[in-house]
Each structure stands twice: as C-alpha cells, then as structure tokens.
C-alpha positions as CSV (number, residue, x, y, z in Angstrom):
1,M,-2.8,-22.1,-5.3
2,I,-4.1,-24.3,-2.5
3,H,-3.9,-28.1,-3.3
4,R,-7.2,-29.9,-3.1
5,K,-5.6,-32.5,-0.8
6,T,-4.7,-29.8,1.7
7,I,-8.3,-28.4,1.7
8,L,-9.8,-31.8,2.2
9,G,-7.3,-32.7,4.9
10,A,-8.0,-29.5,6.8
11,V,-11.7,-30.0,6.6
12,A,-11.4,-33.5,7.8
13,L,-9.2,-32.4,10.7
14,L,-11.8,-29.7,11.7
15,A,-14.5,-32.3,11.7
16,G,-12.6,-34.6,14.0
17,V,-11.8,-37.2,11.3
18,C,-8.4,-38.9,11.7
19,G,-6.2,-38.5,8.6
20,E,-2.6,-39.0,7.6
21,A,-0.3,-36.1,7.2
22,L,0.8,-35.4,3.6
23,P,4.1,-37.1,2.8
24,A,7.2,-34.9,2.5
25,T,7.9,-34.2,-1.1
26,S,9.6,-30.8,-1.0
27,T,12.4,-29.2,1.0
28,V,11.9,-25.7,-0.3
29,E,12.0,-23.2,2.5
30,P,8.8,-21.2,2.9
31,E,8.9,-17.5,2.0
32,A,6.5,-14.7,3.0
33,R,6.6,-11.0,2.0
34,Y,4.5,-8.1,3.4
35,T,4.6,-5.0,1.3
36,D,2.2,-2.0,1.2
37,Q,-0.2,-3.9,3.4
38,R,-0.3,-6.9,1.0
39,L,0.9,-10.3,1.8
40,S,2.5,-12.9,-0.4
41,L,3.3,-16.5,0.6
42,R,4.9,-19.6,-0.9
43,C,4.7,-22.5,1.5
44,E,5.0,-25.9,-0.1
45,N,4.6,-29.1,1.9
46,Q,5.4,-27.4,5.2
47,T,3.8,-27.8,8.6
48,L,0.9,-25.4,9.4
49,Q,3.0,-24.1,12.3
50,R,6.0,-23.3,10.0
51,C,3.7,-21.4,7.6
52,L,2.2,-19.4,10.4
53,E,5.6,-18.6,11.8
54,E,6.7,-17.3,8.4
55,V,3.5,-15.1,8.0
56,G,3.8,-13.9,11.5
57,A,7.4,-12.9,11.0
58,A,6.7,-11.0,7.8
59,A,3.5,-9.2,8.8
60,G,3.7,-9.0,12.6
61,I,0.7,-11.2,13.1
62,R,0.4,-13.2,16.3
63,F,-1.4,-16.6,16.1
64,L,-3.1,-18.5,18.9
65,I,-3.7,-22.0,17.8
66,G,-5.6,-24.8,19.5
67,E,-4.6,-27.6,17.1
68,T,-2.2,-30.1,18.5
69,E,-1.3,-31.4,15.0
70,A,-0.1,-27.9,13.8
71,D,3.5,-28.9,14.1
72,R,3.0,-32.1,12.1
73,R,0.2,-31.6,9.7
74,K,1.5,-30.5,6.2
75,V,0.0,-27.8,4.1
76,S,0.8,-26.3,0.7
77,V,-0.4,-22.8,-0.2
78,T,0.8,-20.1,-2.5
79,F,-0.6,-16.7,-3.2
80,A,0.6,-13.2,-4.0
81,D,-0.4,-9.6,-3.1
82,L,-3.5,-10.3,-1.0
83,D,-4.8,-8.1,1.7
84,V,-4.4,-9.7,5.2
85,P,-8.0,-10.9,5.7
86,E,-8.1,-12.7,2.3
87,A,-4.5,-14.0,2.9
88,L,-5.6,-15.5,6.2
89,R,-8.7,-17.1,4.6
90,R,-6.4,-18.7,2.0
91,L,-3.8,-19.9,4.5
92,L,-6.4,-21.2,7.0
93,D,-8.8,-22.6,4.5
94,G,-10.8,-25.4,6.2
95,Y,-10.1,-24.1,9.7
96,S,-12.3,-21.9,11.9
97,F,-10.5,-18.7,13.0
98,V,-11.1,-15.2,14.2
99,A,-8.8,-12.2,13.9
100,Y,-8.8,-9.2,16.2
101,P,-6.5,-6.5,17.4
102,D,-5.0,-6.8,20.9
103,N,-4.8,-3.9,23.4
104,Q,-1.7,-2.7,21.6
105,G,-3.4,-2.8,18.2
106,R,-1.4,-5.8,17.0
107,W,-3.4,-8.4,15.0
108,V,-4.0,-11.7,16.8
109,T,-5.5,-14.6,14.8
110,R,-7.1,-17.4,16.9
111,V,-7.2,-20.7,15.1
112,L,-9.6,-23.2,16.5
113,G,-8.9,-26.9,16.9
114,N,-11.2,-29.8,16.6
115,P,-14.8,-29.1,17.9
116,G,-15.2,-30.2,21.5
117,S,-11.4,-30.7,22.0
118,A,-9.6,-29.5,25.1
119,D,-6.5,-28.4,23.2
120,T,-4.5,-25.7,24.9
121,L,-4.0,-22.6,22.9
122,R,-0.4,-22.0,21.9
123,L,1.0,-18.7,20.9
124,I,2.9,-18.5,17.6
125,A,4.5,-15.1,17.4
126,A,7.8,-15.0,15.5
127,E,9.9,-11.8,15.6
128,P,9.3,-9.7,12.5
129,K,12.1,-10.2,10.0
130,P,13.7,-7.2,8.3
131,A,13.9,-7.1,4.6
132,P,17.3,-7.3,3.0
133,G,19.2,-4.1,3.7
134,E,16.5,-2.9,6.2
135,P,17.9,-1.6,9.5
136,K,16.9,-3.6,12.5
137,S,16.8,-0.7,15.0
138,L,16.9,3.1,15.2
139,D,20.5,2.9,16.2
140,E,21.3,1.0,13.1
141,F,19.2,3.4,11.1
142,R,21.1,6.4,12.4
143,P,23.4,6.3,15.4
144,L,23.0,9.3,17.8
145,P,26.0,11.5,18.3
146,G,27.9,11.3,21.5
147,S,26.4,13.2,24.5
148,Y,29.1,15.9,24.2
149,A,29.5,16.1,20.5
150,G,30.2,19.7,19.4
151,I,30.8,20.8,23.0
152,D,34.2,21.6,24.4
153,P,34.6,20.0,27.9
154,D,37.3,22.5,28.8
155,E,34.5,25.1,29.0
156,A,33.3,23.4,32.2
157,R,35.7,24.6,34.8
158,D,33.3,24.9,37.7
159,P,30.2,23.0,39.0
160,E,27.7,25.6,37.5
161,A,29.4,25.4,34.1
162,Q,29.5,21.7,34.3
163,Q,25.7,21.6,35.0
164,K,25.0,23.9,32.0
165,L,27.2,21.7,29.9
166,F,25.4,18.6,30.9
167,E,22.0,20.2,30.3
168,E,23.0,21.4,26.8
169,A,24.4,17.9,25.9
170,Q,21.1,16.3,27.0
171,R,19.0,18.8,25.1
172,R,21.0,18.2,21.9
173,R,20.8,14.4,22.3
174,L,17.1,14.5,22.9
175,S,16.5,16.8,19.9
176,A,18.6,14.4,17.7
177,S,16.6,11.4,19.1
178,V,13.3,13.1,18.1
179,E,14.6,14.0,14.7
180,R,15.7,10.5,14.1
181,A,12.4,9.0,15.2
182,L,10.5,11.4,12.8
183,D,12.8,10.4,9.9
184,A,12.2,6.7,10.8
185,L,8.4,7.2,10.7
186,R,8.7,8.8,7.3
187,S,11.0,6.0,6.1
188,P,9.8,2.8,4.3
189,Y,11.2,0.7,7.1
190,S,8.0,-0.4,8.8
191,R,10.0,-2.4,11.4
192,L,11.2,0.9,12.8
193,H,7.9,2.6,13.0
194,E,6.8,1.1,16.4
195,E,10.2,1.9,17.9
196,A,9.9,5.5,16.7
197,L,6.5,5.9,18.4
198,D,8.0,4.6,21.6
199,V,10.7,7.3,21.4
200,L,8.2,10.1,20.8
201,E,5.8,9.1,23.5
202,G,6.2,11.5,26.5
203,V,8.9,13.7,25.0
204,N,8.2,17.4,25.8
205,D,8.6,18.5,22.2
206,P,5.8,19.8,20.0
207,R,7.2,17.8,17.1
208,A,6.6,14.6,19.0
209,T,2.9,15.6,19.7
210,E,2.4,16.6,16.1
211,A,3.9,13.3,14.8
212,L,1.8,11.1,17.1
213,I,-1.4,13.0,16.1
214,A,-0.6,12.8,12.4
215,T,0.2,9.1,12.6
216,A,-3.0,8.3,14.5
217,Q,-5.0,10.2,11.9
218,A,-3.1,8.9,8.8
219,S,-5.7,7.1,6.7
220,G,-2.9,5.5,4.6
221,R,-1.7,3.5,7.6
222,T,-3.1,0.1,8.7
223,S,-5.9,0.0,11.3
224,E,-3.7,-1.8,13.8
225,F,-0.9,0.7,13.5
226,R,-3.2,3.7,13.8
227,Q,-4.6,2.2,17.0
228,R,-1.1,1.7,18.4
229,A,-0.4,5.4,17.5
230,A,-3.6,6.4,19.3
231,H,-2.5,4.5,22.4
232,H,0.9,6.2,22.3
233,L,-0.8,9.6,21.8
234,W,-3.0,9.0,24.9
235,Q,0.0,8.0,27.0
236,H,1.9,10.9,25.6
237,G,-0.8,13.4,26.7
238,A,-1.3,11.7,30.1
239,S,2.4,11.9,30.9
240,Q,2.3,15.6,30.4
241,G,-1.0,16.1,32.3
242,F,-2.8,16.8,29.0
243,R,-1.6,20.4,29.2
244,D,-1.5,20.5,25.4
245,R,-5.2,20.8,24.3
246,A,-4.2,19.7,20.8
247,V,-4.2,16.1,22.1
248,I,-7.8,16.1,23.2
249,D,-8.8,18.0,20.1
250,A,-7.2,15.2,18.0
251,F,-9.1,12.6,19.9
252,E,-12.4,14.5,19.4
253,R,-11.7,14.3,15.6
254,L,-10.7,10.7,15.8
255,A,-14.0,9.9,17.6
256,G,-15.7,10.3,14.3
257,D,-13.0,8.4,12.3
258,A,-14.1,5.9,9.6
259,D,-12.0,3.1,11.2
260,Q,-14.0,1.3,13.9
261,G,-11.0,0.4,16.1
262,V,-9.6,3.9,16.1
263,R,-13.0,5.5,16.5
264,S,-13.9,3.3,19.5
265,F,-10.7,4.0,21.4
266,A,-11.0,7.8,20.7
267,Q,-14.6,7.8,21.9
268,R,-13.5,6.2,25.2
269,V,-10.8,8.8,25.7
270,V,-13.2,11.7,25.0
271,R,-15.9,10.1,27.2
272,D,-13.5,9.6,30.1
273,W,-12.1,13.1,29.6
274,N,-15.5,14.7,29.8
275,V,-16.4,12.6,32.9
276,A,-13.2,13.7,34.6
277,M,-13.7,17.4,33.6
278,N,-17.3,17.3,34.9
279,S,-16.3,15.7,38.1
280,G,-13.6,18.3,38.7
281,A,-16.0,21.1,37.9
282,E,-18.4,19.8,40.6
283,T,-15.7,19.8,43.2
284,G,-14.3,23.1,42.0
285,E,-11.0,21.5,41.0
286,A,-11.4,21.1,37.3
287,S,-7.7,21.7,36.5
288,T,-6.2,19.7,33.6
289,E,-3.6,18.0,35.7
290,T,-6.0,16.9,38.4
291,T,-8.6,15.5,36.0
292,M,-6.0,13.7,33.8
293,T,-4.5,12.0,36.9
294,E,-8.0,10.5,37.3
295,L,-8.2,9.6,33.7
296,D,-4.8,8.0,33.6
297,G,-6.0,5.5,36.2
298,G,-9.3,5.0,34.5
299,A,-10.8,2.4,32.2
300,I,-8.6,3.0,29.2
301,P,-6.0,0.2,29.0
C-alpha cells in the first residue's frame, strides 16, 4: 500500500513545489523479491534511491534518475506479486518515467526530475542478489573437472602424444563446460542464465546452437532475456561465419514473433543478411563467410 503522504509528496516534487522529507519513523530494512517474473516489495520510510537499489538488485533493472532529492526524499510502498510495469507504476507513483530495454536487452527505467531542471542523470544499478542458497556463479553451481581428469599423463611420452593428450583434455573440458551451461539454463537460478549464454556463444557445438535458438524462441521467458538470447545467437552465428543455416532459419521465424523487441531485432538480422547475400551475388562472391563478415560489421549493435 502506498501512503497518501508519499503520493502527495511525490506529486509536489514533480511539480517543482518545495516540501519537507518525511520524518524517519522506521528502521526496517527494505526487501524485494522477484520470482516468476513477478515483483514484491516492502519499503517503509526509505529513500527513493534505497528502494530503487533494492528493486534493481532483485529484478536486474537499471535506473537512470534525474532527481537530486532521491537520496533524501523518503517513500513508503508495499506490494506483492505484480508484473514489472505495474510494480514500477506503484513504486514511482507521482513521478514521470519511461522504461525501455538497452542494447543488451536489460531493462532501463529513466526517472525524470523536476520539469525544466538541469539535474544530471545518475545510474542506479545494483548487482543482482542471489536468493538464499542460490549459487552465485557457474563455478559454484558445478565446478569443472581438472583439465586432465581421467587422463593418465604417463601416456604422453613424446611431443606428439603430449599434443594429443592436450587436445583430448581441452575437448573434455569444453564439453563439460557446455553441459554445465545447458543445465544452468534449465535450472531455476535466473542469476546464472546470462552467464550460461555467455559460455555457449561461439562454441562449435550443435548443442550450443540449439540452446541459444530455443532460448531466443522461448515464449515463457521475459522479453528482455529473449532479446539478450537473440543477441547471443547472432554473435554465435557470426563467430562461425553463419555456416550453420539453422541460425538464419531461426531468425526468419523470430522475425514474425509476437514480442516486438525480439521481432524487431530479428527483422534487422534477416534484412541485413539478405542485403549481404544480394551484394555478394552481384559480385559473384556470395559465400556465407564473405557475406557474414560484412554483416558482422554492419548496423546491428
């Protein structure tokens, strides 16, 4: 529930009317939870900045705020299990703001200050906090075996054998890394999902390609996460010269996706792919590797 004094104070602030900050009457620490794309918050008599930090840490939202009073003005707001747009409206009631995904698909909320003010925008972007018992990294989720686990070093008695031993060790470790990333993506630990995408990007393994495609197409994921997966998929395909046609086929399907952000990015990929292919055909050099080198340096961020 949002206290009436808080709403009136926020409206007065937005209109440029001077007002006194609410007196400190509580020392309860704010608490935010983000589960199944729903946000809950208890923030009693805390500064707006502190509330934004708590929400940002729980849900991975970055805030740009142009209000100089944010670290002093007190607010009180409590709600449970709201989707992010409604949660932001409740938290920022009385303020003008706009929310949009950045070029990595992460949500940024720009909170405007007093009309006509020259306040400098400040970034409030706390590191996401793991839930109790949630691993903080893939290494904590599942440590990889040593490079030579299961391989007898005594077998390498000459340079050629040593090279084969090294290659086999690297192959096993890469395979274990991919398997761990796939398991992390399937886990409930949302904090690990972005790190898993980073691991899969560029790996010459069909499992990596399939997982990136499936994540970008997953309707059950948030829009911002699907957009990040689509960026990773594009980088993944570009790093391999787009030799695997499945990547472009996936983007052609995503170009008709119901999600506007995903659809827009996919349409740009397909458009630039077609331009590159047509350009290569005119010069008689329409090879995949040539055209994708052009695309990799093109307009897509």
